[in-house]
N, C-alpha and C positions, 0 to 999 in steps of 0.2 A: 505430666504423666500424659497423655496423649497413645487414647485409644488403635491408633493407628488409623489405616485410610479404611470405610466397607465398603462392601460390594454395592456396584452398581451399577445401572442399568446399560449395554456394550454401546443401541441402538440408540439413544438419543445426543444426534447430535445441538450442539450450540452455539451461538458464532464468537459465545468468547473461547474454546474449545472446553469444559468440562467438569470439569467434578479434578482439582487439585494439577488446573492446567500452571506449567511456568515453561517461558515464554526462551528463548535463548538470554536475548536481552532481560532480566533480570532488572537482575545489581541499574543494569548506566542507567534502564527510564526506575529504578529509583530511588538510585544516584541526582538525577534529572529531577525530584519531586522534591526531591526533599530542602533543591540550589533554588527551587525556587521557594516554594514555603518561606524555607527561608528568608529570602530577598522579600518575599510581602514581608514577615515583620518588622524587618527593619524598617524597609518603610513604610510601616506606619510606624510603628519608634519617632521613626524624622521626624512624620508630621506633627503628628503629637504629642513630643515631647515642649517645642514654644507652649501652647493650648496652656500646658498643666500652670496650674495657679498653689501654689506656697504664700499662710498666710507671714510665715515665721519673717518670710524678703523682706513684706508690706512693711511692716515697722519693728522701732531698732532692736535691736535687750533693754534700753533703753525702756525702753517706752511699755514696754511688756512687762518689765521690772517695775512700773509706776502701777500699774491696773492688776498687776495684782496684792504689789505695796494692797494696796485702795480695797481691796476685794474683803484683805485681812481680817481688815477697819471693821 
């Protein structure tokens, strides 16, 4: 529930197009930026995945069960 556009000075020039400017290729720009963002996320994920450490993978279930039983005693 927006209030719409408020009055603004018409004599002001801005290099970005001014108030509420929407370029003709705004949808294309949005697709390009979104694609680049998703690609960056995927590259970061693939680079970080081999660096993950999971302690469950380091020890077998039998070893963990032995440790749990030792703690209970």
